[in-house]
OpenMM code with the backbone's topology and positions (N, CA, C; nanometers):
from openmm import Vec3, app, unit

residues = "MET THR THR ARG ILE ASP LEU LYS LEU ALA THR ALA ASP ARG HIS GLU ALA LEU ASP GLN ALA PHE ALA GLY PHE ALA ILE THR THR LEU PRO GLY TYR THR ALA PHE LEU ARG ALA GLN ALA ALA ALA LEU PHE PRO LEU GLU ALA ARG LEU GLU THR SER GLY VAL SER ARG LEU VAL PRO ASP TRP SER LYS ARG THR ARG ARG ALA ALA LEU ALA LYS ASP LEU SER THR LEU GLY LEU ASN THR PRO PRO ALA ILE GLU ILE PRO ALA ILE ASP PRO GLU GLY LEU ALA GLY ALA VAL TYR VAL LEU GLU ILE VAL ARG GLN SER ALA GLY ALA GLN ALA ARG HIS VAL LEU ALA ALA ASP ASP PRO GLN LEU HIS ALA ALA THR ALA TYR LEU THR TYR ASN GLU GLU LEU PRO LEU TRP THR SER PHE ALA GLU GLN LEU ASP GLN ILE ASP ALA ASP HIS PHE PRO ALA GLN LEU THR ALA ALA ARG GLN VAL PHE ASP VAL PHE LEU ALA ALA ALA GLN HIS PHE HIS PRO GLN ARG THR ALA ALA ALA VAL".split()
positions = [
    Vec3(4.6020, 2.2089, 4.4958),
    Vec3(4.5872, 2.0764, 4.3939),
    Vec3(4.7144, 2.0986, 4.2985),
    Vec3(4.7885, 2.0126, 4.2754),
    Vec3(4.8787, 1.9757, 4.1970),
    Vec3(4.8618, 1.9879, 4.0519),
    Vec3(4.9916, 2.0057, 3.9629),
    Vec3(4.9576, 2.0743, 3.8265),
    Vec3(4.9025, 1.9658, 3.7719),
    Vec3(4.9491, 1.8551, 3.8189),
    Vec3(4.8912, 1.6857, 3.7448),
    Vec3(4.7511, 1.7031, 3.7766),
    Vec3(4.7318, 1.6767, 3.8530),
    Vec3(4.6071, 1.7070, 3.9308),
    Vec3(4.4891, 1.7656, 3.8473),
    Vec3(4.5452, 1.8775, 3.8204),
    Vec3(4.4636, 1.9944, 3.7264),
    Vec3(4.4798, 1.9511, 3.6102),
    Vec3(4.5429, 1.8830, 3.5720),
    Vec3(4.5496, 1.8276, 3.4658),
    Vec3(4.4990, 1.7266, 3.3939),
    Vec3(4.4701, 1.6415, 3.5021),
    Vec3(4.3880, 1.5242, 3.5040),
    Vec3(4.2405, 1.5713, 3.4735),
    Vec3(4.2259, 1.6361, 3.5315),
    Vec3(4.0267, 1.7068, 3.5935),
    Vec3(4.0149, 1.7496, 3.4837),
    Vec3(4.1178, 1.8164, 3.4461),
    Vec3(4.0660, 1.9578, 3.3060),
    Vec3(4.0354, 1.8340, 3.1892),
    Vec3(4.1582, 1.6988, 3.1288),
    Vec3(4.1420, 1.6484, 3.0405),
    Vec3(4.0863, 1.5659, 3.0395),
    Vec3(4.0104, 1.4890, 3.1430),
    Vec3(3.9267, 1.3809, 3.2025),
    Vec3(3.8635, 1.3396, 3.0943),
    Vec3(3.7560, 1.4116, 3.0189),
    Vec3(3.6612, 1.3749, 2.8673),
    Vec3(3.7552, 1.3615, 2.7891),
    Vec3(3.8463, 1.4299, 2.7448),
    Vec3(3.9460, 1.3963, 2.6059),
    Vec3(4.0029, 1.2190, 2.6886),
    Vec3(4.0581, 1.1908, 2.8007),
    Vec3(4.1528, 1.0642, 2.7977),
    Vec3(4.0439, 0.9516, 2.7952),
    Vec3(3.9305, 1.0038, 2.8717),
    Vec3(3.8261, 0.8813, 2.7957),
    Vec3(3.7390, 0.8326, 2.6863),
    Vec3(3.7971, 0.9533, 2.6229),
    Vec3(3.7246, 0.9477, 2.4790),
    Vec3(3.8492, 0.8591, 2.4006),
    Vec3(3.9613, 0.9047, 2.4410),
    Vec3(4.0527, 0.8270, 2.3816),
    Vec3(4.1149, 0.6737, 2.3969),
    Vec3(4.0705, 0.6529, 2.5553),
    Vec3(4.0808, 0.5178, 2.6380),
    Vec3(3.9402, 0.4856, 2.5224),
    Vec3(3.8332, 0.5032, 2.5001),
    Vec3(3.7076, 0.4346, 2.4290),
    Vec3(3.7578, 0.4588, 2.3397),
    Vec3(3.8356, 0.5161, 2.2093),
    Vec3(3.9021, 0.4541, 2.0398),
    Vec3(3.9559, 0.4195, 2.0906),
    Vec3(4.0685, 0.3746, 2.1054),
    Vec3(4.1618, 0.2552, 2.1374),
    Vec3(4.1026, 0.1266, 2.1849),
    Vec3(3.9953, 0.1346, 2.2540),
    Vec3(3.9511, -0.0351, 2.3288),
    Vec3(3.9090, -0.0149, 2.1793),
    Vec3(3.8485, -0.0294, 2.0991),
    Vec3(3.7850, -0.0584, 1.9723),
    Vec3(3.8685, -0.1784, 1.8540),
    Vec3(4.0162, -0.1543, 1.9324),
    Vec3(4.1122, -0.2235, 1.8338),
    Vec3(4.1494, -0.3692, 1.8928),
    Vec3(4.1133, -0.4500, 1.8468),
    Vec3(4.1336, -0.6076, 1.8827),
    Vec3(4.3045, -0.6215, 1.9119),
    Vec3(4.3736, -0.5587, 1.9705),
    Vec3(4.4904, -0.5524, 2.0003),
    Vec3(4.5849, -0.7241, 2.0075),
    Vec3(4.5014, -0.8337, 2.0372),
    Vec3(4.5240, -0.9441, 2.0180),
    Vec3(4.5270, -1.0134, 1.9202),
    Vec3(4.5040, -0.9641, 1.8133),
    Vec3(4.5121, -1.0162, 1.6830),
    Vec3(4.5767, -0.9565, 1.5595),
    Vec3(4.6645, -0.9954, 1.4427),
    Vec3(4.7141, -0.9428, 1.3584),
    Vec3(4.6933, -0.7860, 1.3131),
    Vec3(4.5303, -0.7750, 1.2371),
    Vec3(4.5269, -0.6689, 1.2215),
    Vec3(4.4920, -0.6153, 1.3097),
    Vec3(4.4063, -0.6188, 1.4403),
    Vec3(4.4166, -0.5052, 1.5496),
    Vec3(4.5019, -0.4514, 1.5545),
    Vec3(4.5981, -0.5367, 1.5704),
    Vec3(4.7178, -0.4919, 1.6164),
    Vec3(4.8101, -0.4007, 1.5414),
    Vec3(4.8367, -0.4065, 1.4500),
    Vec3(4.8876, -0.3522, 1.3315),
    Vec3(4.8150, -0.2142, 1.3317),
    Vec3(4.7138, -0.2117, 1.3046),
    Vec3(4.6658, -0.1010, 1.3258),
    Vec3(4.6435, -0.0141, 1.4108),
    Vec3(4.6325, -0.0458, 1.5426),
    Vec3(4.7065, 0.0144, 1.6485),
    Vec3(4.8336, 0.0739, 1.6624),
    Vec3(4.9378, -0.0021, 1.6588),
    Vec3(5.0601, 0.0094, 1.5606),
    Vec3(5.0856, 0.1390, 1.4771),
    Vec3(5.0009, 0.1125, 1.3726),
    Vec3(5.0302, 0.2611, 1.2966),
    Vec3(4.9613, 0.3949, 1.3558),
    Vec3(4.8190, 0.3823, 1.4390),
    Vec3(4.7590, 0.4645, 1.4521),
    Vec3(4.8552, 0.5244, 1.6237),
    Vec3(4.9171, 0.4735, 1.6512),
    Vec3(5.0082, 0.5245, 1.7548),
    Vec3(5.1430, 0.5831, 1.6372),
    Vec3(5.1884, 0.5389, 1.5254),
    Vec3(5.3229, 0.6027, 1.4794),
    Vec3(5.2384, 0.6916, 1.4249),
    Vec3(5.1285, 0.7218, 1.3667),
    Vec3(5.0890, 0.8311, 1.3042),
    Vec3(5.0569, 0.9360, 1.3669),
    Vec3(5.0398, 0.9451, 1.4922),
    Vec3(5.0324, 1.0425, 1.5906),
    Vec3(5.1847, 1.0959, 1.6836),
    Vec3(5.2287, 0.9248, 1.6778),
    Vec3(5.3778, 0.9427, 1.8267),
    Vec3(5.4716, 0.9959, 1.7565),
    Vec3(5.5102, 1.0037, 1.6236),
    Vec3(5.6222, 1.0224, 1.5456),
    Vec3(5.6389, 1.1836, 1.5546),
    Vec3(5.5073, 1.2152, 1.4283),
    Vec3(5.5339, 1.3814, 1.4480),
    Vec3(5.5707, 1.4552, 1.6194),
    Vec3(5.4775, 1.3705, 1.6768),
    Vec3(5.4383, 1.4930, 1.8113),
    Vec3(5.5776, 1.4771, 1.8732),
    Vec3(5.6357, 1.4071, 1.8745),
    Vec3(5.7497, 1.3534, 1.9352),
    Vec3(5.8663, 1.4466, 1.8687),
    Vec3(5.8745, 1.4713, 1.7304),
    Vec3(5.9370, 1.5679, 1.6671),
    Vec3(5.9555, 1.6734, 1.6737),
    Vec3(5.8290, 1.7350, 1.7059),
    Vec3(5.7586, 1.8666, 1.7306),
    Vec3(5.7956, 1.9294, 1.8829),
    Vec3(5.7846, 1.8134, 1.9511),
    Vec3(5.8332, 1.8354, 2.0849),
    Vec3(6.0159, 1.9016, 2.0941),
    Vec3(6.0614, 1.7831, 1.9917),
    Vec3(6.2011, 1.7770, 1.9961),
    Vec3(6.2605, 1.9176, 1.9249),
    Vec3(6.2085, 1.9620, 1.8195),
    Vec3(6.2065, 2.1149, 1.8361),
    Vec3(6.1900, 2.1890, 1.8765),
    Vec3(6.1224, 2.2262, 1.9114),
    Vec3(6.0620, 2.2998, 2.0452),
    Vec3(6.1258, 2.3051, 2.1682),
    Vec3(6.2562, 2.2317, 2.2149),
    Vec3(6.3239, 2.2210, 2.3312),
    Vec3(6.2739, 2.1217, 2.4268),
    Vec3(6.2291, 2.0270, 2.4171),
    Vec3(6.1505, 1.9833, 2.5494),
    Vec3(6.2857, 1.9051, 2.5966),
    Vec3(6.3601, 1.8834, 2.5373),
    Vec3(6.5008, 1.8233, 2.6473),
    Vec3(6.5518, 1.9567, 2.7008),
    Vec3(6.5178, 2.0324, 2.7005),
    Vec3(6.5800, 2.0859, 2.7992),
    Vec3(6.4475, 2.1157, 2.9394),
    Vec3(6.3504, 2.1275, 2.8993),
    Vec3(6.1955, 2.1368, 3.0348),
    Vec3(6.2219, 1.9635, 3.1058),
    Vec3(6.2407, 1.7952, 2.9748),
    Vec3(6.2322, 1.6867, 3.0663),
    Vec3(6.3736, 1.6711, 3.0199),
    Vec3(6.5120, 1.6899, 3.0644),
    Vec3(6.6462, 1.6345, 3.0315),
    Vec3(6.6417, 1.4845, 3.0475),
    Vec3(6.5455, 1.4392, 3.0791),
    Vec3(6.5761, 1.2786, 3.0515),
    Vec3(6.4632, 1.1888, 2.9049),
    Vec3(6.4529, 1.3285, 2.8420),
    Vec3(6.3869, 1.3089, 2.7376),
    Vec3(6.4086, 1.1800, 2.6317),
    Vec3(6.5291, 1.1181, 2.6202),
    Vec3(6.6018, 1.0578, 2.5653),
    Vec3(6.5272, 0.9174, 2.5924),
    Vec3(6.5207, 0.9245, 2.7402),
    Vec3(6.4916, 0.7435, 2.7878),
    Vec3(6.3347, 0.7841, 2.7564),
    Vec3(6.2492, 0.8509, 2.6940),
    Vec3(6.0896, 0.8776, 2.7536),
    Vec3(6.0199, 0.8593, 2.5795),
    Vec3(6.1429, 0.9171, 2.4908),
    Vec3(6.1281, 0.9143, 2.3442),
    Vec3(6.0927, 0.7497, 2.2721),
    Vec3(6.0165, 0.6896, 2.2660),
    Vec3(5.9524, 0.6356, 2.1626),
    Vec3(5.9217, 0.5922, 2.0040),
    Vec3(5.9997, 0.6264, 1.9904),
    Vec3(6.0067, 0.6520, 1.7819),
    Vec3(6.0696, 0.5473, 1.7386),
    Vec3(6.1558, 0.5062, 1.8054),
    Vec3(6.2235, 0.4249, 1.7528),
    Vec3(6.2230, 0.2598, 1.7839),
    Vec3(6.1529, 0.2238, 1.8860),
    Vec3(6.1019, 0.1328, 1.9608),
    Vec3(5.9606, 0.1180, 1.8463),
    Vec3(5.8794, 0.2269, 1.8653),
    Vec3(5.7039, 0.1893, 1.7628),
    Vec3(5.7819, 0.1652, 1.6102),
    Vec3(5.8832, 0.2372, 1.5219),
    Vec3(5.8988, 0.1748, 1.4500),
    Vec3(5.9847, 0.0388, 1.3739),
    Vec3(6.0922, 0.0235, 1.4797),
    Vec3(6.1303, -0.1480, 1.5293),
    Vec3(5.9880, -0.2218, 1.5119),
    Vec3(5.8536, -0.1822, 1.6007),
    Vec3(5.7647, -0.2954, 1.6149),
    Vec3(5.7109, -0.2487, 1.4392),
    Vec3(5.6794, -0.1707, 1.3707),
    Vec3(5.6346, -0.1408, 1.2013),
    Vec3(5.7013, -0.2266, 1.1460),
    Vec3(5.8277, -0.2302, 1.1554),
    Vec3(5.9279, -0.3308, 1.0713),
    Vec3(5.9065, -0.4345, 1.1427),
    Vec3(5.8860, -0.5053, 1.1986),
    Vec3(5.8735, -0.6229, 1.2455),
    Vec3(5.7730, -0.6832, 1.2147),
    Vec3(5.6481, -0.6254, 1.1657),
    Vec3(5.5266, -0.6737, 1.0934),
    Vec3(5.5239, -0.6143, 0.9838),
    Vec3(5.6440, -0.5890, 0.8928),
    Vec3(5.6516, -0.5432, 0.7367),
    Vec3(5.5696, -0.4655, 0.7368),
    Vec3(5.5391, -0.3459, 0.8271),
    Vec3(5.4612, -0.2387, 0.7756),
    Vec3(5.5509, -0.1147, 0.7710),
    Vec3(5.5100, -0.0045, 0.6898),
    Vec3(5.5649, 0.1149, 0.6462),
    Vec3(5.5300, 0.2027, 0.7198),
    Vec3(5.5799, 0.2712, 0.7755),
    Vec3(5.5654, 0.4602, 0.8607),
    Vec3(5.4106, 0.4735, 0.7796),
    Vec3(5.3246, 0.4932, 0.8759),
    Vec3(5.1926, 0.5509, 0.7915),
    Vec3(5.1893, 0.7086, 0.8119),
    Vec3(5.0900, 0.7764, 0.7234),
    Vec3(5.1104, 0.8804, 0.6811),
    Vec3(5.0949, 0.9597, 0.8521),
    Vec3(5.1439, 1.0795, 0.9098),
    Vec3(5.1190, 1.1631, 1.0065),
    Vec3(5.0157, 1.2112, 1.0272),
    Vec3(4.9349, 1.2684, 1.0987),
    Vec3(4.8349, 1.3132, 1.1845),
    Vec3(4.9070, 1.4415, 1.1397),
    Vec3(4.7921, 1.5653, 1.0988),
    Vec3(4.8719, 1.7416, 1.1657),
    Vec3(4.9342, 1.7576, 1.3112),
    Vec3(4.9824, 1.8168, 1.3204),
    Vec3(4.9852, 1.8372, 1.4523),
    Vec3(5.0075, 1.9685, 1.4521),
    Vec3(4.9132, 2.0632, 1.5557),
    Vec3(4.8930, 2.1994, 1.5826),
    Vec3(5.0367, 2.2685, 1.6405),
    Vec3(5.0222, 2.3685, 1.6170),
    Vec3(5.2034, 2.4584, 1.6935),
    Vec3(5.1223, 2.4409, 1.8272),
    Vec3(5.2603, 2.4133, 1.9256),
    Vec3(5.2625, 2.4025, 2.0935),
    Vec3(5.3013, 2.4688, 2.1203),
    Vec3(5.2385, 2.5881, 2.1955),
    Vec3(5.3138, 2.6773, 2.2965),
    Vec3(5.4443, 2.6343, 2.3606),
    Vec3(5.5464, 2.6648, 2.3430),
    Vec3(5.6673, 2.6396, 2.4574),
    Vec3(5.6386, 2.6283, 2.5874),
    Vec3(5.5433, 2.6969, 2.6198),
    Vec3(5.5101, 2.7511, 2.7877),
    Vec3(5.4465, 2.6188, 2.8061),
    Vec3(5.3927, 2.5411, 2.6866),
    Vec3(5.2859, 2.4490, 2.7468),
    Vec3(5.2869, 2.2938, 2.7123),
    Vec3(5.4582, 2.3252, 2.6919),
    Vec3(5.5384, 2.1518, 2.6673),
    Vec3(5.5400, 2.0341, 2.7632),
    Vec3(5.4830, 2.1236, 2.8662),
    Vec3(5.4736, 1.9985, 3.0027),
    Vec3(5.3212, 1.9104, 2.9923),
    Vec3(5.2228, 1.9799, 2.9227),
    Vec3(5.1104, 1.9625, 2.8773),
    Vec3(5.0950, 1.8806, 2.8228),
    Vec3(5.2081, 1.8501, 2.6442),
    Vec3(5.2210, 1.7392, 2.5770),
    Vec3(5.2640, 1.6150, 2.5952),
    Vec3(5.3869, 1.6634, 2.7187),
    Vec3(5.4471, 1.5565, 2.7309),
    Vec3(5.4129, 1.4651, 2.8526),
    Vec3(5.3075, 1.4764, 2.9192),
    Vec3(5.2146, 1.4557, 2.9988),
    Vec3(5.1300, 1.3658, 2.9411),
    Vec3(5.0351, 1.3666, 2.8024),
    Vec3(4.9780, 1.3718, 2.8083),
    Vec3(5.0438, 1.1820, 2.6933),
    Vec3(5.1771, 1.1913, 2.6637),
    Vec3(5.2320, 1.1128, 2.6548),
    Vec3(5.2846, 0.9810, 2.7397),
    Vec3(5.3360, 1.0498, 2.8139),
    Vec3(5.3079, 1.0372, 2.9740),
    Vec3(5.1950, 0.9192, 2.9635),
    Vec3(5.1066, 0.9792, 3.0095),
    Vec3(4.9473, 0.8961, 2.9646),
    Vec3(4.9248, 0.7456, 2.8829),
    Vec3(4.9946, 0.8157, 2.7693),
    Vec3(4.9688, 0.6672, 2.6713),
    Vec3(5.0777, 0.5982, 2.6915),
    Vec3(5.1777, 0.6273, 2.7478),
    Vec3(5.3233, 0.4896, 2.7764),
    Vec3(5.2533, 0.4538, 2.9179),
    Vec3(5.1474, 0.5064, 3.0080),
    Vec3(5.1252, 0.4219, 3.1696),
    Vec3(5.0062, 0.3449, 3.1034),
    Vec3(4.9316, 0.3776, 3.0040),
    Vec3(4.8270, 0.2960, 2.9605),
    Vec3(4.9087, 0.1814, 2.8874),
    Vec3(5.0775, 0.1546, 2.8444),
    Vec3(5.1472, 0.0807, 2.7330),
    Vec3(5.1498, -0.0399, 2.8174),
    Vec3(5.1163, -0.0463, 2.9214),
    Vec3(5.2112, -0.1510, 3.0575),
    Vec3(5.0449, -0.2834, 3.0512),
    Vec3(4.9323, -0.2196, 3.0068),
    Vec3(4.8082, -0.3129, 3.0183),
    Vec3(4.8032, -0.3707, 2.8554),
    Vec3(4.8452, -0.2836, 2.7727),
    Vec3(4.8038, -0.3161, 2.6535),
    Vec3(4.9091, -0.4180, 2.6375),
    Vec3(5.0333, -0.4323, 2.6732),
    Vec3(5.1635, -0.5445, 2.6454),
    Vec3(5.1314, -0.6704, 2.7105),
    Vec3(5.0776, -0.7004, 2.8094),
    Vec3(4.9956, -0.7652, 2.8571),
    Vec3(4.8970, -0.8343, 2.7605),
    Vec3(4.8155, -0.7660, 2.7450),
    Vec3(4.7419, -0.8061, 2.6330),
    Vec3(4.7737, -0.8856, 2.4807),
    Vec3(4.8788, -0.8054, 2.4691),
    Vec3(5.0047, -0.8779, 2.3302),
    Vec3(4.9928, -1.0017, 2.3529),
    Vec3(5.1002, -0.9661, 2.4577),
    Vec3(5.1982, -1.0960, 2.4924),
    Vec3(5.0997, -1.2113, 2.5676),
    Vec3(4.9632, -1.2096, 2.6049),
    Vec3(4.8743, -1.3111, 2.6271),
    Vec3(4.8436, -1.3922, 2.4857),
    Vec3(4.8379, -1.3172, 2.3667),
    Vec3(4.8003, -1.3522, 2.2471),
    Vec3(4.8634, -1.5330, 2.1769),
    Vec3(4.7862, -1.5376, 2.1032),
    Vec3(4.8216, -1.7195, 2.0411),
    Vec3(4.9123, -1.6390, 1.9333),
    Vec3(4.9390, -1.5730, 1.9017),
    Vec3(5.0614, -1.5021, 1.7649),
    Vec3(5.1817, -1.4582, 1.7971),
    Vec3(5.2669, -1.5485, 1.7939),
    Vec3(5.4124, -1.4654, 1.8392),
    Vec3(5.4972, -1.3695, 1.7743),
    Vec3(5.3774, -1.3712, 1.6049),
    Vec3(5.4182, -1.2906, 1.5665),
    Vec3(5.4259, -1.0871, 1.6365),
    Vec3(5.2999, -1.1318, 1.6963),
    Vec3(5.3083, -1.0040, 1.8242),
    Vec3(5.3907, -1.0323, 1.9234),
    Vec3(5.3976, -1.1163, 1.9401),
    Vec3(5.4997, -1.1037, 2.1267),
    Vec3(5.6209, -1.0148, 2.0494),
    Vec3(5.6204, -1.0530, 1.9430),
    Vec3(5.8079, -0.9999, 1.8715),
    Vec3(5.7865, -0.8566, 1.8348),
    Vec3(5.6572, -0.7714, 1.8702),
    Vec3(5.6487, -0.6857, 1.8249),
    Vec3(5.5912, -0.5906, 1.9373),
    Vec3(5.6765, -0.6273, 2.0638),
    Vec3(5.6202, -0.4815, 2.1782),
    Vec3(5.6848, -0.4273, 2.2143),
    Vec3(5.8310, -0.3814, 2.1797),
    Vec3(5.8882, -0.2939, 2.1843),
    Vec3(5.8644, -0.1303, 2.2202),
    Vec3(5.7730, -0.0989, 2.1741),
    Vec3(5.6966, 0.0104, 2.1756),
    Vec3(5.5908, 0.0371, 2.3161),
    Vec3(5.5861, -0.1010, 2.3464),
    Vec3(5.5126, -0.1295, 2.4636),
    Vec3(5.5393, -0.0741, 2.5609),
    Vec3(5.6690, -0.2028, 2.5894),
    Vec3(5.7568, -0.1938, 2.6977),
    Vec3(5.8784, -0.1025, 2.7347),
    Vec3(5.8653, -0.0577, 2.6330),
    Vec3(6.0162, 0.0662, 2.6618),
    Vec3(6.0542, 0.1132, 2.7201),
    Vec3(6.1401, 0.1095, 2.7877),
    Vec3(6.1693, 0.1351, 2.9440),
    Vec3(6.0582, 0.0956, 3.0364),
    Vec3(5.9875, 0.0262, 3.0667),
    Vec3(5.9129, 0.0200, 3.1578),
    Vec3(5.9359, -0.0632, 3.3016),
    Vec3(6.0802, -0.0389, 3.3128),
    Vec3(6.1108, -0.0614, 3.4388),
    Vec3(6.1521, 0.0831, 3.5246),
    Vec3(6.1174, 0.2246, 3.4135),
    Vec3(6.1933, 0.3141, 3.4717),
    Vec3(6.1178, 0.3809, 3.5554),
    Vec3(6.1734, 0.4729, 3.6532),
    Vec3(5.9824, 0.5370, 3.6920),
    Vec3(5.9400, 0.6747, 3.6260),
    Vec3(5.9300, 0.6545, 3.4973),
    Vec3(5.9416, 0.7694, 3.4452),
    Vec3(5.8265, 0.8284, 3.4993),
    Vec3(5.7009, 0.7943, 3.4589),
    Vec3(5.5998, 0.8572, 3.5573),
    Vec3(5.6054, 0.9951, 3.6399),
    Vec3(5.6745, 0.9217, 3.7522),
    Vec3(5.7269, 0.9723, 3.9195),
    Vec3(5.7981, 1.0537, 3.8780),
    Vec3(5.8959, 1.0391, 3.8162),
    Vec3(5.9879, 1.1362, 3.7829),
    Vec3(5.9531, 1.2694, 3.7512),
    Vec3(5.8629, 1.2595, 3.6352),
    Vec3(5.7625, 1.3797, 3.5549),
    Vec3(5.7056, 1.4228, 3.6131),
    Vec3(5.6176, 1.3076, 3.7094),
    Vec3(5.5278, 1.4509, 3.7928),
    Vec3(5.5813, 1.5302, 3.8623),
    Vec3(5.6917, 1.5144, 3.9485),
    Vec3(5.7945, 1.5869, 3.9903),
    Vec3(5.8025, 1.6974, 3.9689),
    Vec3(5.8244, 1.6729, 3.8579),
    Vec3(5.8737, 1.8047, 3.7253),
    Vec3(5.7852, 1.8502, 3.6667),
    Vec3(5.6352, 1.8064, 3.6762),
    Vec3(5.5405, 1.8636, 3.5900),
    Vec3(5.4879, 1.9594, 3.7536),
    Vec3(5.4808, 1.9068, 3.8579),
    Vec3(5.4558, 1.9559, 3.9782),
    Vec3(5.5299, 2.0993, 4.0214),
    Vec3(5.6244, 2.1486, 3.9657),
    Vec3(5.7781, 2.2197, 4.0093),
    Vec3(5.7317, 2.3204, 3.8910),
    Vec3(5.6922, 2.3306, 3.8073),
    Vec3(5.6169, 2.4261, 3.6783),
    Vec3(5.5858, 2.5138, 3.7605),
    Vec3(5.5916, 2.6784, 3.6804),
    Vec3(5.5434, 2.7651, 3.7532),
    Vec3(5.3836, 2.7568, 3.7026),
    Vec3(5.3299, 2.7598, 3.7864),
    Vec3(5.1598, 2.7620, 3.7747),
    Vec3(5.0202, 2.8720, 3.6551),
    Vec3(5.1895, 2.9724, 3.6506),
    Vec3(5.1607, 3.0989, 3.5172),
    Vec3(5.1231, 2.9740, 3.4290),
    Vec3(5.1861, 2.8584, 3.3691),
    Vec3(5.2635, 2.8085, 3.2367),
    Vec3(5.0700, 2.7430, 3.2243),
    Vec3(5.0053, 2.7051, 3.3419),
    Vec3(4.8943, 2.6132, 3.3133),
    Vec3(4.7977, 2.6520, 3.2332),
    Vec3(4.7392, 2.7504, 3.2008),
    Vec3(4.6655, 2.7565, 3.0835),
    Vec3(4.7628, 2.6987, 2.9196),
    Vec3(4.8608, 2.7395, 2.9095),
    Vec3(4.9500, 2.6730, 2.8016),
    Vec3(4.9406, 2.5359, 2.8158),
    Vec3(4.9337, 2.4982, 2.9210),
    Vec3(4.9769, 2.3133, 2.9614),
    Vec3(4.8444, 2.2529, 2.9169),
    Vec3(4.7424, 2.3368, 2.9539),
    Vec3(4.6019, 2.3037, 2.9379),
    Vec3(4.5897, 2.3083, 2.7879),
    Vec3(4.6294, 2.3661, 2.7411),
    Vec3(4.6065, 2.3561, 2.5643),
    Vec3(4.6801, 2.2851, 2.4963),
    Vec3(4.8173, 2.2757, 2.5482),
    Vec3(4.8553, 2.1606, 2.4617),
    Vec3(4.8076, 1.9938, 2.4806),
    Vec3(4.7926, 1.9755, 2.6533),
    Vec3(4.7690, 1.8361, 2.6828),
    Vec3(4.6442, 1.8223, 2.5455),
    Vec3(4.5212, 1.9164, 2.5373),
    Vec3(4.3903, 1.8595, 2.4700),
    Vec3(4.4667, 1.8832, 2.3554),
    Vec3(4.5788, 1.9089, 2.2369),
    Vec3(4.5533, 1.9626, 2.1424),
    Vec3(4.6190, 1.7932, 2.1431),
    Vec3(4.7283, 1.7110, 2.2245),
    Vec3(4.7562, 1.5844, 2.1937),
    Vec3(4.6774, 1.5153, 2.2245),
    Vec3(4.6075, 1.4819, 2.3377),
    Vec3(4.4662, 1.3953, 2.3036),
    Vec3(4.3688, 1.3924, 2.1173),
    Vec3(4.3720, 1.5251, 2.1334),
    Vec3(4.3107, 1.5572, 2.0227),
    Vec3(4.3751, 1.5008, 1.9224),
    Vec3(4.5146, 1.4390, 1.8904),
    Vec3(4.6146, 1.4455, 1.7844),
    Vec3(4.5671, 1.3077, 1.7369),
    Vec3(4.6159, 1.2118, 1.9308),
    Vec3(4.6163, 1.0514, 1.9235),
    Vec3(4.4356, 1.0279, 1.8560),
    Vec3(4.3633, 1.0934, 1.9151),
    Vec3(4.1877, 1.0536, 1.9105),
    Vec3(4.1908, 1.0780, 1.7391),
    Vec3(4.2479, 1.1450, 1.6861),
    Vec3(4.2310, 1.1865, 1.5468),
    Vec3(4.3095, 1.0506, 1.4768),
    Vec3(4.4036, 1.0205, 1.5316),
    Vec3(4.4842, 0.8644, 1.4987),
    Vec3(4.4139, 0.7799, 1.5031),
    Vec3(4.3609, 0.7826, 1.6182),
    Vec3(4.2777, 0.5919, 1.6407),
    Vec3(4.1493, 0.6260, 1.5483),
    Vec3(4.0851, 0.6937, 1.5652),
    Vec3(4.0078, 0.7340, 1.4290),
    Vec3(4.0051, 0.7287, 1.2796),
    Vec3(4.1257, 0.7829, 1.2623),
    Vec3(4.1622, 0.7206, 1.1229),
    Vec3(4.2105, 0.6107, 1.1169),
    Vec3(4.2358, 0.5170, 1.1967),
    Vec3(4.2867, 0.4165, 1.1931),
    Vec3(4.2295, 0.3115, 1.2768),
    Vec3(4.1280, 0.3405, 1.2846),
    Vec3(4.0374, 0.2079, 1.3089),
    Vec3(4.0040, 0.1077, 1.2107),
    Vec3(4.0202, 0.0117, 1.3066),
    Vec3(3.9909, -0.1486, 1.2247),
    Vec3(3.8341, -0.1266, 1.1166),
    Vec3(3.7597, -0.0716, 1.1759),
    Vec3(3.6467, -0.0446, 1.1243),
    Vec3(3.6222, 0.0261, 1.0023),
    Vec3(3.6675, 0.1256, 1.0624),
    Vec3(3.6953, 0.2550, 0.9651),
    Vec3(3.7686, 0.2092, 0.7817),
    Vec3(3.8894, 0.1208, 0.8412),
    Vec3(3.9853, 0.0828, 0.7590),
    Vec3(3.9631, -0.0341, 0.6684),
    Vec3(3.8604, -0.1568, 0.7466),
    Vec3(3.7997, -0.2413, 0.6489),
    Vec3(3.7089, -0.2309, 0.5712),
    Vec3(3.6219, -0.0837, 0.5508),
    Vec3(3.5024, -0.0540, 0.5580),
    Vec3(3.5360, 0.0245, 0.3769),
    Vec3(3.6723, 0.1677, 0.3996),
    Vec3(3.7407, 0.1828, 0.3000),
    Vec3(3.7911, 0.0699, 0.1963),
    Vec3(3.7999, -0.0489, 0.2650),
    Vec3(3.8881, -0.1933, 0.1405),
    Vec3(3.8040, -0.1798, 0.0183),
] * unit.nanometer
topology = app.Topology()
chain = topology.addChain("A")
for resn in residues:
    res = topology.addResidue(resn, chain)
    for name in ("N", "CA", "C"):
        topology.addAtom(name, app.Element.getBySymbol(name[0]), res)
């Protein structure tokens, strides 16, 4: 098997949990979509920053095409939202960076379907705030990353798996924290 397939199998439970958590966001409504974007920002902003300080661009040379913080910040601004408080990010072993990027690329893959839902909504405000979901969608970023991932020494797999699980858990914590039902109950 390949590293990509091994990571997919070993993190399937977390991937499913994350899909279920974000399925509860009604992203075709302004309240649901703003909660979704805030959850994504609370996870993505500190994760990308942590990966950059850990040297991710040495591992993934086209990192600048992958990072989506600026696009997400633009969407938040378009909707008049402040940057949400960051979810706490665990230390990520430099040998596991590829596992962390794997999850960010999984999240990016989900963005295509999410963008179609948002763009099909009746609210033009939502349409104006899809830079994050559509950022560099025309590029074969998953394919190029999967090829890179499968070239990494298999000895790094335990660290990659730990990092992938950590990043899934960060996004899951953000989804739980910003879930519309939770935030509505707190009001």
